[in-house]
PLY file of the C-alpha trace (Angstrom):
ply
format ascii 1.0
element vertex 153
property float x
property float y
property float z
element edge 152
property int vertex1
property int vertex2
end_header
11.17 8.03 5.81
11.28 7.10 2.15
8.49 8.67 -0.38
6.61 5.93 -1.60
7.08 5.19 -5.54
4.89 3.88 -8.05
4.85 0.53 -9.01
4.99 -0.68 -12.56
1.34 -0.92 -12.66
0.85 2.61 -11.71
3.53 3.57 -14.94
1.11 1.48 -17.04
-1.13 4.90 -16.51
1.80 6.91 -18.26
0.43 5.46 -21.56
-2.49 7.23 -21.12
-0.92 10.73 -20.74
-1.32 13.82 -23.20
-3.60 15.37 -24.85
-5.60 13.50 -27.49
-8.54 14.92 -30.16
-10.28 12.63 -32.62
-13.77 11.50 -34.17
-16.05 9.76 -32.43
-18.40 7.91 -34.11
-21.98 7.88 -32.17
-24.20 4.95 -32.40
-28.03 5.35 -32.17
-29.13 4.51 -28.37
-31.82 5.53 -25.64
-29.21 8.78 -25.12
-28.56 9.82 -28.98
-31.55 8.23 -30.98
-30.08 9.40 -34.13
-26.16 9.09 -33.42
-24.09 11.11 -35.61
-20.33 12.29 -35.56
-18.63 14.49 -32.54
-15.21 15.73 -31.97
-13.88 14.37 -28.51
-10.95 15.60 -26.75
-9.30 14.11 -23.73
-6.35 15.36 -21.50
-5.01 13.04 -19.06
-1.82 14.14 -16.77
-0.13 11.77 -14.35
-0.76 13.48 -10.35
-0.18 12.79 -7.00
3.63 11.71 -7.51
2.50 9.02 -10.00
-0.28 7.25 -8.09
-3.15 8.64 -10.07
-3.78 10.21 -13.52
-6.36 12.82 -13.89
-8.29 12.90 -16.96
-10.71 15.68 -18.47
-12.88 14.99 -21.40
-15.32 17.56 -23.81
-17.14 16.25 -26.96
-18.23 18.73 -29.43
-20.92 18.52 -32.00
-21.97 21.05 -34.40
-19.53 23.56 -32.72
-21.20 23.57 -29.13
-19.43 21.58 -25.91
-22.47 18.62 -25.78
-20.49 16.59 -23.06
-18.24 16.89 -20.32
-16.38 14.79 -17.84
-13.65 13.99 -15.16
-11.78 10.60 -14.51
-9.18 9.98 -11.88
-7.61 6.43 -12.37
-5.54 4.46 -10.08
-4.00 1.39 -9.74
-4.47 -1.39 -6.92
-1.13 -3.05 -6.13
-3.12 -5.93 -4.00
-5.84 -6.62 -6.28
-3.88 -6.14 -9.40
-6.77 -4.04 -11.17
-7.43 -0.73 -12.19
-10.32 1.84 -11.31
-11.54 4.85 -12.92
-13.52 7.17 -10.63
-16.11 8.90 -13.18
-17.81 12.60 -12.79
-19.75 14.26 -15.54
-22.45 16.39 -16.56
-25.20 14.35 -16.24
-25.28 14.82 -12.59
-25.60 11.42 -11.99
-23.61 10.01 -8.74
-20.03 9.27 -9.92
-19.33 6.00 -11.62
-16.93 3.26 -10.92
-15.27 1.43 -13.19
-12.56 -1.52 -12.83
-10.83 -3.47 -14.93
-6.90 -4.11 -16.07
-4.51 -4.14 -19.03
-4.01 -6.95 -21.93
-0.82 -5.73 -23.58
-1.90 -2.09 -24.63
-5.34 -2.44 -24.34
-6.85 -1.06 -21.13
-10.67 -2.32 -20.33
-12.75 -0.91 -17.88
-16.28 -1.62 -16.84
-18.72 -0.70 -14.42
-21.82 -3.18 -13.40
-25.35 -1.13 -13.11
-27.48 -0.35 -11.13
-29.82 -0.33 -14.64
-27.02 -0.50 -17.20
-23.77 -2.01 -17.24
-20.85 -0.23 -19.55
-17.50 -0.81 -20.64
-14.74 1.46 -21.93
-11.88 0.26 -23.64
-8.63 2.15 -24.83
-6.33 0.86 -27.10
-2.75 2.19 -27.15
-1.31 -0.56 -29.64
-0.33 2.42 -32.44
2.28 4.83 -31.10
0.54 8.03 -31.09
-2.98 6.78 -31.70
-5.68 6.18 -28.89
-8.62 3.91 -30.14
-11.98 4.33 -27.71
-14.83 2.33 -27.54
-17.86 2.52 -24.68
-20.25 -0.24 -25.08
-23.62 -0.61 -22.84
-25.53 -3.43 -21.63
-29.04 -3.53 -19.74
-28.29 -6.99 -18.16
-24.50 -7.62 -18.72
-24.46 -10.33 -21.31
-25.83 -8.52 -24.51
-23.23 -5.32 -25.67
-24.23 -2.72 -27.87
-21.50 0.29 -29.04
-22.26 3.45 -27.45
-19.54 4.94 -29.58
-16.16 4.45 -31.50
-13.22 6.87 -31.43
-10.02 7.55 -32.61
-7.87 9.86 -31.10
-4.48 11.15 -32.03
-1.98 12.94 -29.78
-1.62 16.22 -30.17
0 1
1 2
2 3
3 4
4 5
5 6
6 7
7 8
8 9
9 10
10 11
11 12
12 13
13 14
14 15
15 16
16 17
17 18
18 19
19 20
20 21
21 22
22 23
23 24
24 25
25 26
26 27
27 28
28 29
29 30
30 31
31 32
32 33
33 34
34 35
35 36
36 37
37 38
38 39
39 40
40 41
41 42
42 43
43 44
44 45
45 46
46 47
47 48
48 49
49 50
50 51
51 52
52 53
53 54
54 55
55 56
56 57
57 58
58 59
59 60
60 61
61 62
62 63
63 64
64 65
65 66
66 67
67 68
68 69
69 70
70 71
71 72
72 73
73 74
74 75
75 76
76 77
77 78
78 79
79 80
80 81
81 82
82 83
83 84
84 85
85 86
86 87
87 88
88 89
89 90
90 91
91 92
92 93
93 94
94 95
95 96
96 97
97 98
98 99
99 100
100 101
101 102
102 103
103 104
104 105
105 106
106 107
107 108
108 109
109 110
110 111
111 112
112 113
113 114
114 115
115 116
116 117
117 118
118 119
119 120
120 121
121 122
122 123
123 124
124 125
125 126
126 127
127 128
128 129
129 130
130 131
131 132
132 133
133 134
134 135
135 136
136 137
137 138
138 139
139 140
140 141
141 142
142 143
143 144
144 145
145 146
146 147
147 148
148 149
149 150
150 151
151 152
């Protein structure tokens, strides 16, 4: 039996692999009324024979880890889209984000219930990953939750 090989779509997830650290600018929101600056760390690694990317995230503010999360990214060649299954320290049910690459930019969105979210990863500059999370109560009007610039470490 031949071992399955990752498709070109799966291989695009390798762009995210590695360790990243950078400054996050938190905009005032219902989760963070004052906003502020944090340090974000992402560790992404290719797993499952190249069919998935596993992610561990932590956010640090004032020397304290304030938020952690774990993600599993996959590619569905039948639907030609990417999926992120997200788990975090807030204790809410797993969130599923779906989207795709446009050039070097990966955009993934989650639709409710109660809140829509959109995450964008811009990998167009070598060694830099720009991130942005947007939130919307209705999926029509969006507000930036945070913007970040991470450097590969």
